[in-house]
N, C-alpha and C positions, 0 to 999 in steps of 0.2 A: 173560438168557443167562449161564450160569456162566462166570466167568473161569478160564482155566487157572491152575494153581498157579504161583506165582513160582519162577523158576529158582533153585536153590540152588547156590552155588559148591562145587566139588569140593574135597576135602582137598588135592589137588595144587595147585589154583589158590590156595587160601588159603596154603599153604606158600610158593608162589612170590611172592605178594604180601608176606608177612612177610619173606622174604629180600630183596626189593627195598627194603622199608622199612629194614631193617637196613643194607643197602649204602649207601643215601642218608645215614643217620645216621652211619655210620662215615666216609663221605667228608667230611661237615661237621665231624665231630669231629677230623679230621686237619688241617684248615686252620688257619693262624695266626688267632688270635681277637683281636678288638678290640671293646671295649664303647663304644658311641657314646651319650652322654647329653646331653640338652638340657633346660634349665629351661623348662617349659611353663606357667608362671604367666602372669597376665593381660598383663603388659607385654611378653611375649616373642613375640607373634604375628608381627610383621614378621621377626624373626630366625629364628623357627621356619620360616617360609616360605622364607627364604633358605637355611637349613641343609638343607632338604629338597631344594633344587636342587643345592647344592654338595656334598652327601655323595657324589654320583656320582664326584667327584674321587678319593675313597678307593678305589673299585673300579677306576677306570680306571688308577690308578697301580699298585695291587696286581696287576692283571691282567697287567702286564708282567713280573712276577716269579712269582707263584703266587696261587692263589685266596685270598681273605680272607673269613672268616666274621665277620659283624657282628651284635651284639645291640643293638637300640634300647631305651634306657631313658629315662623322663621322669617328672617329678612335677608335680602341679598340684592346684588345688582344696583341699579339706579332707582332707589326709592321703592323697591318691590317688597311688599309685606303680605304674608299669607297666613290664614288661620283656617284649620280644618273644622269639620263638624265635630261634635263630641262623640268619642269612640269608647267602646268597652271591650275591644278585641285587640290584643297585642299584634296579631298577625296583620290586621288591617292597618294599624299604625306603622308597622315595619314596611308594608307595601307602599304606603304613601311616601315614607321617607326614602324608599328606594327609587322613586320617580324624580327626586330632586338632585340636581347637579349644582354644586356651590358655584357662585359667580362673584366676581370682584365688586366691591361697594363699601360704603361706610356703615357703621353700626346704626341701628335704629331702636335703641333700648327705650328711649322716651316714648316712641310710638307704641312699642310693646306694652309698656306700663299703662298707657292711656287705654289701650285696647283691653287689657286685663281688668282695669277698673270698671269699664263699661260692662264687660261680661259679668263681673262680680255683682254689680248693682242689679243686673237682670236676674241672675240666679247665683247665689253665693258660692264661691269656690273655697276650698280648704287651703290651697297653697299654689304658688307659682315657682316652677323650676326653670332656671336659665343656665345654659352652658355656653361659654364663650371665652375668647382670649384677648379681647380689645374693648376699650371704651374711647370712642372718638367724639363724644358729646360733652357738653358743659356739665361737670360734676355737680355743681350746685343745683342745676335744674333736675338732674336725675335724683339727687338726694331729696329734693322737695317732693318729687313724685313718689319716691319710696316712703316718705313720711305720710303722704296721703294714703298709700296702701296700708300703712300701719293703723291709721285712724279707721280704715274700713275693715280692719281685722283680716287683712290679706297678707300673710307672711311671704317674704321672698327668700327662696333658697338658691343662692347664686354660686355656681361652680366655675372656677377659673382654670383654664388650661394654661400652663406656663408660669412665669415668675415675675412678670412686670409689676414693679412696686406701685406705680401710680394706679394701675388697674386694680390691684389688690386693695389699695386704700379706698378707692371709690366703691367697689363692690362690697367690701366689708362694712363700710359706713351705711350703705343702702340696706344691707341685710339687717343691721342693728336697728335702723330707724323703722323698718317694717315689722319688726318682731320676729324675723326669720333667722337665717344662719348662712355662713360663708364657708367654703372649703376650696382648696387648691389641689389640682392633680396634674400629672404630666402624661406623655405618651406611653410611659411604661407602667402606669398605675390604673389599668382598666378595671382591675378588681375593686379598687377603691371607689371608682365612679359607679360601678354596679352596686356596691354596698350603699353608697349615698342615695342612689335612686330608690333602692329598696327601703331605705330608712325614711325617706320623704313619703313614700307610699304608705308606710305604716302610720306616719304622723297624719297624713291626709284622711285615712280611714278611721283612726282611733285616737288622735291627739297624742299628748305627751305620754299617756299611760301605755298606748300601743308602741310608741317609740322606745320606752323603757324596756318593754317586753321583747322587742325585736332583737336587741343585742347586736354585737358586731362593732367594729371600729368606727364605721360610718355613723351609726346610730349614736354612739357615745360622743363623737365629735359634735354632731348637731345638737344633741341633748344638752351638752355642757353650755353651748352658746345660748340656747333657749332659756336655760335656767339662769345664766349670767346676764341676760338682757342683750345678747348679741356680741358680747366682748370675746 
């Protein structure tokens, strides 16, 4: 039996679909933007799982002010670097993070910062958040890139898991040069990380005024560094 020909969309339906797509894109483009980056190398799986759960804090906080668009970035394996589309749904971001399995590899923080600068020049972002425990690249190069972010008004909020002193020194200097802030946490301080993510979301949606109103230890820690110039 011959199948009937497939129904073709009319030009009016196609035009309506394209208009709806443009409307969605324009809506996302108008939201405050925050780049959320996590080191997804082999040692990071426990923290990746934790970050997947805690990232909802960013949306919950920002939802009290205005919608927040978040792009997920991560690096892993042999030179693999991924960046998602811009998202306004914490469930979708968690779903994407749930698909990732951390793999061995070296850090690619320089590549991340170059990507962030490119995105920022295209459509300005309010901040970049990075969660990691290692820096395996030239600190001078990273600090130069962080300084460039500062000139572009793109503050870096760098959260270190662990207590490696060299990593702390590099990330703390990068945060200062960019006009952002640094904080350290460990496997037992998930509440602190949640508070930090919520505080950055407040900053991304409303600047220092919103961060002051946010309250909480994470907000106080970040606000002090912002007021002190990153120290």
